[in-house]
FIMARSE-204188 format. One line per 2 residues: number of its first residue (from 0); their letters; for each residue x, y, z of N, C-alpha, C. Coordinates in steps of 0.05 Angstrom, whole numbers, plus 5000, padded with zeros to 4 digits. Example, Ala and Ser with C-alpha at 12.3 -4.5 7.8 and 13.67 -1.06 7.14 Angstrom:
<rs>
0 = as = 5264:4886:5156:5246:4910:5156:5264:4934:5156  5257:4955:5142:5273:4979:5143:5258:5001:5157
</rs>
This chain:
<rs>
0 = mi = 3772:3813:5037:3800:3813:5025:3800:3844:5020  3787:3862:5015:3783:3886:4999:3788:3906:5021
2 = kl = 3775:3900:5049:3786:3913:5068:3806:3912:5072  3819:3893:5076:3849:3883:5084:3866:3897:5066
4 = dr = 3865:3893:5041:3883:3907:5016:3875:3941:5023  3859:3954:5031:3854:3978:5037:3869:3988:5064
6 = el = 3871:3978:5080:3892:3973:5095:3920:3979:5094  3926:3952:5085:3947:3956:5081:3956:3979:5054
8 = ir = 3939:3986:5034:3948:4013:5021:3948:4032:5034  3930:4035:5054:3931:4054:5073:3961:4055:5088
10 = ki = 3972:4036:5096:3993:4032:5113:4018:4045:5093  4016:4027:5068:4043:4038:5053:4040:4067:5047
12 = lf = 4011:4075:5042:4011:4103:5030:4021:4129:5058  4017:4113:5082:4020:4133:5107:4054:4132:5112
14 = il = 4062:4104:5111:4088:4105:5099:4109:4116:5073  4098:4121:5062:4102:4131:5034:4108:4164:5051
16 = vl = 4077:4172:5063:4073:4207:5062:4098:4214:5079  4101:4190:5099:4115:4195:5125:4151:4198:5121
18 = sl = 4154:4185:5094:4180:4180:5082:4184:4207:5068  4168:4216:5052:4169:4242:5037:4169:4264:5053
20 = fl = 4161:4258:5077:4155:4280:5093:4183:4285:5111  4195:4262:5113:4218:4268:5125:4237:4267:5108
22 = ik = 4247:4266:5086:4260:4272:5059:4252:4302:5050  4231:4315:5054:4224:4342:5047:4235:4356:5072
24 = fi = 4235:4356:5093:4234:4374:5115:4258:4368:5133  4272:4343:5134:4292:4341:5149:4316:4330:5127
26 = ll = 4311:4306:5115:4340:4311:5096:4350:4332:5073  4326:4337:5062:4331:4360:5044:4342:4385:5054
28 = pm = 4338:4395:5077:4347:4417:5092:4372:4411:5099  4374:4388:5117:4404:4376:5117:4427:4381:5095
30 = nr = 4413:4364:5072:4434:4369:5053:4449:4399:5044  4422:4406:5047:4430:4436:5037:4446:4454:5048
32 = sl = 4442:4451:5077:4460:4461:5097:4485:4457:5101  4495:4426:5087:4510:4405:5095:4532:4421:5064
34 = tq = 4525:4419:5036:4532:4426:5020:4541:4466:5025  4522:4485:5040:4527:4498:5043:4555:4511:5063
36 = qk = 4558:4497:5082:4579:4489:5095:4599:4477:5090  4598:4460:5069:4622:4450:5049:4630:4481:5035
38 = el = 4619:4487:5020:4624:4518:5005:4638:4528:5026  4630:4542:5047:4641:4559:5060:4669:4550:5073
40 = ye = 4675:4526:5077:4699:4508:5092:4719:4514:5062  4716:4511:5043:4729:4516:5014:4732:4545:5016
42 = qy = 4717:4573:5022:4731:4591:5023:4740:4592:5043  4747:4583:5066:4754:4585:5087:4786:4572:5079
44 = va = 4791:4552:5067:4811:4547:5067:4830:4557:5038  4812:4576:5028:4828:4584:5006:4835:4618:5024
46 = qy = 4824:4620:5035:4833:4656:5052:4856:4643:5069  4853:4621:5073:4877:4608:5096:4908:4611:5079
48 = aq = 4898:4600:5062:4924:4597:5045:4935:4631:5029  4919:4646:5029:4928:4665:5011:4936:4680:5043
50 = kr = 4926:4677:5061:4944:4699:5090:4964:4679:5092  4965:4652:5091:4989:4647:5097:5013:4654:5079
52 = ql = 5006:4653:5055:5025:4657:5037:5035:4693:5040  5015:4706:5050:5022:4729:5053:5039:4731:5081
54 = le = 5028:4716:5104:5050:4720:5123:5073:4708:5121  5075:4688:5106:5105:4683:5095:5134:4708:5090
56 = rk = 5115:4724:5066:5126:4732:5048:5139:4758:5073  5113:4762:5093:5119:4791:5111:5145:4773:5131
58 = ke = 5137:4751:5137:5167:4742:5154:5191:4742:5140  5191:4734:5115:5225:4734:5099:5226:4766:5103
60 = el = 5212:4788:5097:5219:4813:5090:5226:4819:5123  5209:4815:5150:5219:4819:5176:5248:4805:5177
62 = ar = 5249:4782:5172:5276:4766:5169:5295:4778:5158  5297:4791:5133:5315:4800:5124:5321:4830:5132
64 = ye = 5300:4845:5147:5307:4873:5160:5318:4868:5183  5312:4839:5198:5318:4835:5224:5357:4832:5225
66 = nk = 5359:4821:5202:5387:4815:5205:5400:4826:5187  5385:4852:5172:5408:4878:5171:5419:4863:5150
68 = tl = 5423:4848:5132:5435:4837:5109:5421:4827:5084  5419:4845:5067:5414:4828:5039:5432:4819:5020
70 = lg = 5459:4835:5013:5475:4837:5002:5500:4843:5019  5514:4822:5028:5542:4816:5035:5540:4832:5067
72 = ne = 5551:4846:5071:5541:4867:5102:5533:4889:5099  5520:4896:5072:5499:4920:5068:5477:4912:5089
74 = ty = 5467:4940:5097:5446:4938:5117:5418:4940:5085  5402:4932:5100:5378:4934:5083:5362:4956:5090
76 = lp = 5356:4970:5070:5345:4999:5075:5328:5002:5045  5297:5014:5049:5287:5023:5027:5302:5039:5006
78 = sy = 5308:5035:4978:5322:5046:4968:5314:5079:4970  5292:5094:4976:5289:5121:4976:5302:5129:4995
80 = ly = 5309:5115:5022:5319:5123:5041:5349:5130:5048  5366:5153:5053:5395:5155:5058:5405:5137:5081
82 = hk = 5426:5131:5080:5436:5119:5101:5443:5135:5126  5442:5121:5147:5452:5131:5177:5468:5142:5176
84 = de = 5498:5132:5162:5520:5138:5172:5529:5168:5154  5510:5179:5127:5513:5207:5117:5502:5228:5135
86 = dp = 5518:5250:5135:5511:5269:5147:5489:5283:5130  5468:5297:5153:5441:5301:5143:5441:5326:5132
88 = lt = 5460:5347:5145:5470:5375:5130:5475:5367:5098  5495:5345:5094:5510:5350:5068:5484:5336:5052
90 = iq = 5474:5319:5062:5451:5311:5044:5428:5329:5038  5420:5349:5059:5407:5377:5048:5418:5398:5024
92 = ln = 5450:5395:5030:5464:5418:5015:5466:5402:4988  5468:5369:4984:5462:5358:4957:5434:5358:4941
94 = ll = 5418:5359:4956:5392:5361:4954:5385:5388:4940  5391:5412:4957:5385:5440:4943:5404:5443:4922
96 = kk = 5435:5431:4915:5449:5437:4889:5428:5415:4867  5425:5396:4867:5406:5379:4864:5390:5402:4841
98 = ll = 5369:5404:4864:5340:5421:4860:5348:5449:4849  5372:5458:4851:5377:5483:4829:5387:5476:4810
100 = sk = 5398:5450:4800:5407:5446:4776:5385:5446:4755  5362:5426:4772:5334:5418:4754:5325:5452:4742
102 = lk = 5322:5466:4764:5306:5493:4758:5323:5505:4732  5343:5505:4724:5362:5513:4714:5356:5499:4684
104 = eh = 5355:5472:4688:5352:5455:4668:5328:5456:4653  5303:5465:4674:5271:5470:4662:5271:5507:4664
106 = rl = 5287:5523:4656:5295:5545:4656:5271:5558:4670  5269:5563:4699:5255:5565:4718:5269:5588:4739
108 = el = 5258:5611:4745:5270:5624:4757:5271:5627:4785  5293:5623:4801:5293:5615:4828:5288:5645:4840
110 = lg = 5274:5650:4865:5259:5669:4874:5270:5666:4907  5275:5641:4917:5286:5638:4940:5293:5614:4957
112 = fe = 5309:5601:4970:5309:5581:4982:5309:5580:5019  5304:5561:5028:5317:5572:5055:5320:5534:5072
114 = ls = 5348:5531:5077:5348:5503:5088:5343:5500:5118  5318:5489:5115:5297:5491:5144:5308:5475:5165
116 = pl = 5302:5474:5189:5313:5462:5211:5302:5431:5207  5326:5408:5215:5319:5385:5215:5302:5369:5232
118 = sy = 5288:5355:5218:5260:5341:5247:5278:5312:5249  5282:5310:5278:5300:5283:5286:5277:5260:5297
120 = gk = 5275:5244:5288:5252:5228:5298:5269:5194:5307  5256:5177:5320:5268:5151:5325:5280:5140:5308
122 = nl = 5265:5131:5286:5280:5120:5264:5283:5133:5238  5276:5157:5242:5281:5173:5210:5284:5201:5220
124 = te = 5298:5211:5205:5300:5240:5204:5296:5251:5179  5277:5273:5183:5268:5291:5165:5284:5312:5147
126 = ip = 5284:5316:5126:5309:5336:5119:5297:5353:5097  5290:5386:5109:5268:5394:5089:5281:5423:5074
128 = in = 5275:5429:5058:5286:5453:5048:5256:5465:5024  5259:5498:5036:5239:5509:5026:5253:5524:4999
130 = lr = 5229:5517:4980:5246:5533:4952:5218:5549:4941  5221:5574:4935:5203:5588:4918:5223:5597:4886
132 = fk = 5205:5592:4868:5203:5596:4844:5184:5603:4819  5195:5613:4799:5169:5618:4782:5183:5603:4757
134 = gk = 5159:5606:4735:5160:5600:4708:5143:5593:4692  5150:5592:4668:5129:5577:4657:5111:5557:4656
136 = ik = 5084:5542:4657:5063:5526:4664:5085:5504:4659  5093:5499:4635:5097:5471:4616:5126:5460:4636
138 = nv = 5150:5487:4638:5165:5480:4658:5163:5470:4677  5146:5479:4688:5134:5478:4726:5128:5446:4728
140 = fd = 5105:5438:4707:5101:5417:4708:5124:5399:4699  5132:5403:4682:5160:5380:4671:5186:5379:4693
142 = ff = 5181:5403:4717:5208:5403:4740:5185:5376:4758  5169:5388:4766:5157:5368:4778:5156:5331:4777
144 = rd = 5161:5329:4743:5154:5303:4737:5189:5293:4743  5207:5315:4735:5225:5303:4748:5235:5299:4778
146 = le = 5221:5314:4789:5222:5310:4822:5212:5277:4824  5193:5267:4813:5178:5245:4814:5194:5221:4812
148 = re = 5213:5219:4789:5233:5203:4778:5255:5209:4793  5258:5218:4815:5291:5216:4830:5294:5186:4839
150 = ek = 5311:5179:4838:5325:5155:4858:5319:5157:4891  5330:5177:4900:5322:5178:4924:5288:5196:4928
152 = ri = 5267:5192:4940:5247:5198:4946:5245:5230:4955  5242:5240:4937:5233:5273:4948:5205:5271:4951
154 = fi = 5197:5277:4978:5168:5289:4981:5162:5325:4981  5137:5322:4972:5130:5349:4979:5106:5356:5003
156 = rd = 5116:5360:5019:5109:5366:5042:5086:5383:5036  5093:5418:5030:5075:5436:5023:5081:5449:4990
158 = cs = 5053:5457:4979:5056:5465:4964:5035:5493:4953  5048:5520:4946:5025:5530:4940:5035:5542:4909
160 = it = 5017:5549:4893:5019:5562:4866:4999:5582:4866  5023:5601:4859:5003:5623:4843:5006:5636:4810
162 = es = 4985:5642:4799:4983:5644:4770:4987:5676:4767  5010:5692:4761:5005:5711:4754:5024:5726:4714
164 = sr = 5008:5732:4703:5012:5738:4673:5029:5712:4660  5014:5692:4651:5018:5667:4645:5049:5655:4658
166 = el = 5054:5652:4681:5072:5649:4697:5060:5632:4716  5074:5616:4729:5068:5602:4759:5094:5608:4783
168 = tv = 5075:5621:4800:5101:5624:4827:5095:5600:4842  5112:5587:4851:5113:5563:4874:5129:5566:4888
170 = nl = 5117:5561:4916:5121:5552:4937:5128:5532:4957  5151:5518:4949:5141:5487:4957:5165:5479:4985
172 = vi = 5155:5460:4995:5170:5450:5023:5170:5423:5015  5203:5415:5008:5208:5389:4993:5226:5375:5019
174 = tt = 5215:5350:5022:5236:5333:5044:5241:5315:5032  5265:5303:5046:5279:5274:5036:5286:5260:5066
176 = lk = 5277:5241:5069:5286:5222:5094:5308:5202:5090  5317:5204:5123:5344:5194:5117:5338:5165:5144
178 = se = 5352:5146:5146:5349:5121:5167:5358:5137:5191  5356:5125:5211:5370:5126:5233:5377:5094:5244
180 = i = 5371:5072:5233:5370:5047:5245:5399:5039:5230
</rs>
């Protein structure tokens, strides 16, 4: 009977070791990979939701732009672009007047200006002005700060600054954009 009990114990131990082996090397790794895949799935779902939200926002913007109506019959344009019906030379002259008044306002001395040729593109027209002026450092930086605050965006295409006797001499190429759509 002792012999039989030993065989039974051996079989039980063998089954126990085999079941622990299966649990350790098959079930636990499967469980780990399953939890990792579940976490990865949740990340994909979150990313998908964000991308879908962004896509819906872009579709709305595109639909507004394609319909070209935002308020009534007005065409939808970014606020910093001039409308396509405006004359580019008039825009250039008005911009020059604004710049000259800002120069006076900031007590800067005009050395010269040039109305550069317009650059026509398929969707945009670039309207450049070359401007040379000099003045005290603080006044020059106040002038630049004012340019930044303009309702219609003024882009500084090129800028060179030289210092002489506590004054700055500035050469600017300033452009603004007009829509052709």
